[in-house]
C-alpha distance (Angstrom), angle and dihedral (degrees) to the residues before:
residue distance angle dihedral
M1 . . .
I2 3.78 . .
E3 3.87 105.0 .
T4 3.77 100.6 -173.6
I5 3.84 147.1 -15.9
D6 3.86 111.4 -145.0
L7 3.77 99.5 -138.2
E8 3.84 90.9 -165.0
R9 3.78 88.9 60.1
C10 3.70 99.2 36.1
N11 3.90 110.1 99.3
G12 3.91 95.3 -170.5
C13 3.79 92.5 -119.0
G14 3.96 91.1 145.0
I15 3.84 96.2 -136.0
C16 3.85 90.3 123.5
V17 3.85 89.0 52.5
D18 3.77 92.9 48.5
R19 3.92 93.0 46.7
C20 3.75 95.0 46.1
P21 3.88 105.5 106.3
L22 3.87 93.2 -163.0
D23 3.89 99.3 40.8
T24 3.80 91.3 -115.6
L25 3.81 93.7 145.8
R26 3.75 128.2 60.5
L27 3.83 135.4 174.7
R28 3.91 122.6 -122.5
P29 3.83 134.5 169.6
S30 3.70 118.3 -94.6
P31 3.88 131.0 175.6
E32 3.97 85.5 -94.8
G33 3.75 94.0 51.9
I34 3.81 131.6 -94.2
K35 3.79 111.9 -15.6
A36 3.91 137.4 177.0
F37 3.78 120.2 -108.3
I38 3.74 136.1 -175.9
A39 3.83 100.3 -107.4
Y40 3.84 98.3 173.1
P41 3.94 109.5 17.5
D42 3.86 93.7 174.4
D43 3.76 90.5 57.5
C44 3.83 95.4 60.4
M45 3.95 111.2 113.4
T46 3.72 90.9 -165.5
C47 3.78 94.4 -116.5
F48 3.83 93.0 149.5
E49 3.84 92.4 -139.2
C50 3.81 90.7 126.8
E51 3.77 94.8 48.8
V52 3.81 94.7 45.7
E53 3.78 95.1 43.5
C54 3.79 99.3 45.4
P55 3.86 107.2 108.6
A56 3.92 89.3 -158.6
K57 3.81 95.5 48.1
A58 3.68 88.7 -133.0
I59 3.90 96.5 140.3
S60 3.70 127.9 81.5
V61 3.90 120.8 -165.9
H62 3.79 120.5 -165.6
P63 3.91 109.2 -148.2
F64 3.83 91.1 -133.3
K65 3.74 130.7 59.2
E66 3.81 92.2 -153.8
E67 3.79 130.5 25.1
L68 3.73 109.1 -95.3
P69 3.86 120.5 -119.6
P70 3.77 116.5 -108.3
T71 3.71 115.7 -83.5
I72 3.82 122.3 -123.6
N73 3.68 117.1 -97.9
Y74 3.71 105.7 -141.8
T75 3.78 93.5 179.7
Q76 3.82 93.1 60.3
G77 3.82 114.4 117.7
K78 3.90 93.2 10.4
K79 3.80 119.6 115.6
């Protein structure tokens, strides 16, 4: 899932929008110029295309849509 887009780093080039296979990202005007934004966060399939292709390194993708439950510690209590 796309965690953040750093608007200070985003240059509005639109590469992330073009590379996104599910149309999750869009461009919109802001006081600083055209910037990318996450239009449909639930549609992100975590392919990392936007993060990898962003020349400004403005996008951060988290590998999981939801936080995973804690794992079982099998060594707990053993000596």
